[in-house]
C-alpha positions as CSV (number, residue, x, y, z in Angstrom):
1,X,138.7,135.7,214.3
2,X,134.9,134.5,213.0
3,X,132.4,136.0,216.1
4,X,130.9,133.8,218.5
5,X,127.9,132.6,217.5
6,X,124.9,130.0,217.1
7,X,125.5,127.6,214.4
8,X,124.2,124.6,212.4
9,X,125.2,123.1,209.4
10,X,122.0,123.1,206.5
11,X,121.4,121.0,203.4
12,X,117.8,121.7,202.5
13,X,117.4,118.5,200.2
14,X,114.2,117.0,201.1
15,X,112.3,113.5,199.5
16,X,113.2,112.9,196.2
17,X,115.9,115.6,195.7
18,X,119.2,115.1,195.6
19,X,122.6,116.0,194.5
20,X,123.1,113.1,193.3
21,X,120.4,113.8,190.5
22,X,120.6,117.6,190.7
23,X,117.4,117.9,192.1
24,X,117.4,120.7,194.3
25,X,115.2,122.7,196.9
26,X,113.4,125.2,195.6
27,X,113.6,129.0,196.2
28,X,110.3,128.5,198.1
29,X,111.5,125.7,200.4
30,X,115.0,127.4,201.6
31,X,113.3,130.7,202.3
32,X,110.9,128.3,204.6
33,X,113.8,126.7,206.0
34,X,116.0,130.1,206.6
35,X,112.5,131.4,208.1
36,X,113.0,128.9,210.9
37,X,117.0,128.6,211.1
38,X,116.9,132.4,211.7
39,X,115.2,132.0,214.8
40,X,117.6,130.4,216.6
41,X,121.1,130.3,214.5
42,X,123.1,133.0,213.4
43,X,125.5,130.8,211.0
44,X,124.6,128.0,208.4
45,X,127.6,126.1,207.0
46,X,126.8,124.8,203.1
47,X,129.6,122.2,201.3
48,X,129.4,123.3,197.9
49,X,128.9,125.8,194.9
50,X,125.8,124.1,193.3
51,X,122.5,125.3,192.7
52,X,121.3,125.5,196.5
53,X,123.6,127.0,198.2
54,X,123.4,130.0,195.3
55,X,119.4,129.7,195.7
56,X,120.5,130.5,199.7
57,X,122.8,133.2,199.2
58,X,120.1,134.2,196.9
59,X,117.5,134.0,199.2
60,X,118.7,135.3,201.9
61,X,119.8,138.4,200.1
62,X,116.6,139.1,198.8
63,X,114.6,138.6,201.9
64,X,117.2,140.3,204.4
65,X,117.3,137.2,206.6
66,X,119.9,137.3,209.7
67,X,121.5,134.8,208.6
68,X,125.6,134.8,207.9
69,X,126.9,131.8,205.6
70,X,130.1,129.5,205.3
71,X,130.6,128.6,202.3
72,X,132.9,125.6,200.4
73,X,134.0,123.1,198.0
74,X,133.7,119.5,197.4
75,X,137.4,118.8,195.9
76,X,137.4,115.7,192.9
77,X,139.8,113.3,194.3
78,X,143.6,113.8,193.1
79,X,144.2,110.5,194.8
80,X,143.2,107.4,194.0
81,X,141.8,105.6,197.2
82,X,141.6,101.9,197.8
83,X,140.5,102.2,201.5
84,X,136.9,103.9,200.2
85,X,134.1,101.0,199.5
86,X,132.0,103.2,197.6
87,X,134.1,104.3,194.9
88,X,137.3,105.8,195.3
89,X,139.6,104.8,192.6
90,X,140.6,107.3,190.3
91,X,142.6,106.6,187.0
92,X,145.3,109.0,186.2
93,X,143.5,111.0,183.7
94,X,140.3,111.4,185.6
95,X,142.6,112.9,188.1
96,X,144.3,115.4,185.7
97,X,140.7,116.3,185.0
98,X,139.7,116.6,188.6
99,X,142.7,119.3,189.2
100,X,141.8,121.9,187.1
101,X,138.2,121.3,187.8
102,X,139.2,121.5,191.6
103,X,140.6,125.2,190.5
104,X,137.4,125.7,188.9
105,X,135.2,125.1,191.5
106,X,137.7,127.4,194.1
107,X,137.4,130.3,191.8
108,X,133.1,130.3,191.6
109,X,133.6,129.7,195.4
110,X,135.7,133.0,195.0
111,X,132.9,134.9,192.8
112,X,130.4,133.8,195.0
113,X,132.0,135.2,198.0
114,X,133.0,138.4,196.6
115,X,129.1,138.6,195.3
116,X,127.6,137.8,198.2
117,X,130.1,139.5,200.6
118,X,127.7,140.6,203.4
119,X,126.2,137.5,203.5
120,X,129.5,134.9,203.2
121,X,130.7,134.4,206.8
122,X,134.0,132.0,205.9
123,X,134.9,129.7,203.2
124,X,136.4,126.1,203.4
125,X,138.8,124.7,200.5
126,X,137.1,121.1,201.2
127,X,135.2,118.4,203.7
128,X,137.3,115.5,205.4
129,X,139.3,115.2,202.2
130,X,142.4,113.7,203.8
131,X,140.8,111.0,205.7
132,X,141.7,108.3,204.6
133,X,138.1,106.6,203.9
134,X,137.4,109.7,201.6
135,X,136.2,109.0,198.5
136,X,137.2,112.1,197.3
137,X,141.3,112.1,199.2
138,X,143.1,114.7,198.3
139,X,147.0,115.3,199.1
140,X,148.0,117.8,202.2
141,X,150.2,119.6,200.1
142,X,146.9,120.9,197.6
143,X,144.8,121.3,200.2
144,X,147.4,124.0,201.9
145,X,147.8,125.3,198.2
146,X,144.1,125.6,197.5
147,X,143.7,127.8,200.2
148,X,147.0,130.0,199.7
149,X,145.5,130.1,196.4
150,X,141.5,131.0,197.4
151,X,143.3,133.8,199.7
152,X,144.3,135.5,197.0
153,X,140.8,135.9,195.3
154,X,138.4,136.9,198.2
155,X,138.9,138.4,201.5
156,X,136.7,136.5,203.4
157,X,138.6,134.4,205.8
158,X,139.8,131.1,204.6
159,X,139.9,127.4,206.7
160,X,139.4,123.4,205.9
161,X,137.1,121.6,207.6
162,X,138.5,118.0,209.2
163,X,138.1,115.6,211.7
164,X,140.1,117.1,215.2
165,X,142.3,113.3,214.8
166,X,143.3,114.6,211.7
167,X,144.5,117.9,212.3
168,X,146.2,116.5,215.5
169,X,148.5,114.1,212.8
170,X,148.7,115.5,209.3
171,X,147.3,119.2,209.5
172,X,150.4,121.1,210.0
173,X,151.2,122.6,206.3
174,X,147.2,123.4,206.3
175,X,147.2,125.0,209.5
176,X,149.9,127.9,208.1
177,X,147.8,128.8,205.0
178,X,144.3,129.0,206.5
179,X,142.4,131.7,208.5
180,X,141.1,129.6,211.6
181,X,141.1,125.7,211.8
182,X,137.6,123.8,211.8
183,X,137.4,120.5,213.7
184,X,134.9,118.0,213.3
185,X,134.1,115.8,216.3
186,X,131.7,112.5,216.4
187,X,131.7,110.2,219.7
188,X,128.6,108.3,218.6
189,X,130.8,106.9,214.9
190,X,133.1,105.9,217.6
191,X,131.0,103.9,219.6
192,X,131.8,106.3,222.3
193,X,128.9,105.7,225.1
194,X,127.1,108.8,225.5
195,X,128.4,109.3,229.0
196,X,131.2,109.6,227.8
197,X,130.7,111.8,224.5
198,X,131.8,115.4,226.1
199,X,134.6,114.7,227.3
200,X,135.9,112.9,223.9
201,X,134.3,116.3,222.4
202,X,136.5,119.0,224.4
203,X,139.1,116.8,224.5
204,X,139.1,117.0,220.8
205,X,139.4,121.1,221.1
206,X,142.5,121.3,223.6
207,X,144.8,118.7,221.8
208,X,144.3,121.0,218.6
209,X,144.4,124.3,220.5
210,X,147.8,122.8,222.3
211,X,148.9,122.3,218.6
212,X,147.9,125.8,216.8
213,X,147.6,128.1,220.0
214,X,147.9,131.1,217.4
215,X,144.8,129.5,215.7
216,X,141.4,130.3,216.3
217,X,139.6,126.9,216.5
218,X,135.5,126.4,216.1
219,X,133.6,122.9,215.5
220,X,132.1,123.0,211.9
221,X,130.8,119.5,212.4
222,X,129.8,117.6,215.6
223,X,126.2,115.6,216.2
224,X,124.1,112.9,217.2
225,X,122.6,110.6,214.6
226,X,119.1,109.9,216.0
227,X,118.8,106.2,214.3
228,X,121.3,104.2,212.9
229,X,122.4,100.4,211.8
230,X,125.2,98.3,213.0
231,X,127.5,101.0,212.1
232,X,126.6,102.1,215.4
233,X,125.6,101.0,218.7
234,X,121.9,101.8,217.8
235,X,121.4,101.3,221.8
236,X,123.5,105.0,222.1
237,X,121.2,106.1,218.9
238,X,118.0,108.0,219.8
239,X,116.6,111.7,220.6
240,X,116.8,112.0,224.0
241,X,121.0,110.9,223.6
242,X,121.0,113.9,221.0
243,X,119.2,116.0,223.4
244,X,121.2,115.4,226.3
245,X,125.1,115.8,224.3
246,X,123.4,118.9,221.8
247,X,122.8,120.4,225.3
248,X,125.8,119.7,226.9
249,X,127.6,120.5,224.0
250,X,126.0,124.4,224.3
251,X,126.4,124.8,227.8
252,X,130.5,124.1,226.9
253,X,130.5,126.2,223.4
254,X,128.7,129.2,225.3
255,X,130.9,129.3,228.4
256,X,134.0,129.0,226.1
257,X,132.9,131.2,223.5
258,X,133.6,128.6,221.2
259,X,131.5,128.8,218.2
260,X,129.9,125.1,217.1
261,X,128.3,124.0,213.9
262,X,125.9,120.9,215.0
263,X,125.3,118.9,212.3
264,X,122.8,118.8,210.9
265,X,119.2,121.2,210.4
266,X,117.2,118.4,209.0
267,X,117.4,114.8,208.2
268,X,118.7,114.1,204.6
269,X,116.8,110.8,203.4
270,X,118.7,110.9,200.0
271,X,122.5,110.0,201.7
272,X,123.9,106.9,202.2
273,X,122.8,103.1,201.5
274,X,119.2,102.2,201.1
275,X,118.6,101.4,204.3
276,X,116.1,103.5,206.6
277,X,118.6,103.0,209.5
278,X,120.9,104.4,207.9
279,X,122.5,106.9,210.1
280,X,124.0,109.2,207.9
281,X,120.2,110.2,206.7
282,X,119.2,110.8,210.4
283,X,121.5,113.5,212.0
284,X,119.5,116.4,211.3
285,X,117.5,118.1,215.1
286,X,114.4,118.2,212.4
287,X,113.2,115.4,210.7
288,X,113.1,115.7,206.9
289,X,109.2,117.0,207.5
290,X,110.6,119.7,209.4
291,X,109.0,118.3,213.1
292,X,111.1,119.4,215.5
293,X,113.3,116.3,217.8
294,X,113.3,116.7,221.3
295,X,116.6,118.5,221.1
296,X,114.4,121.2,218.7
297,X,111.3,121.2,220.6
298,X,112.0,124.1,222.6
299,X,112.5,125.9,219.5
300,X,108.8,125.7,218.6
301,X,107.4,127.1,222.3
């Protein structure tokens, strides 16, 4: 079981930093971020085994910061996906290479979990990799095998993070292997108006709980972007709506003792397209300068 606590997703990339360019936040920048987050959250979630989470684990350990970390991997695609518009095609040769790399990543994930066992909360074998749009699409059976494999390498709880609807439609094989189920809910991506967002997100939980009554279910992503282009309803994407939605879900989370990782701590300008209104850049409850948006102003009073 993952004990109920306050949780948030964390990627600390600032201006001119990007995992694509292998330019990562420094030790000092990570320390600044974690000192902010640890005052208000108990758990953070990270996504890969790059230099960034390694620095985070080191900073937490060396400075006795009271945060637990959910780690993860970003598997390389083992299915060629023509439905992905930004590069989901993989040759047979690339897929064979990716299969090897994916197990190497799992081994490295296990090494980090075991090295920092007092800091690591749980480990995920992927992030939305069974979604039809994903550039690194994975077979459901392979994700299940990866979960089973990782559990032989570490004692930390193992999960897979995926959209709530995907767990309903095709998650049963994976559910048999993971220790708990991690769902994502994004009403704003579905162009659901704010007035219906709370109901959609809570229903995502109840639908999955009815399918998997013996599994703990948590949210490893939910949030509300504060700026968008025509990918979303721009009238809905603002700081006021982010504040209202997150506060509604805070109350439900506390009442039902369901851990929910807000997506996310800080805006990330490296993400998505070059369009400054690209919604992927604006999910943070704080901006790139670490200035709080409306929802997070309560943390700085």
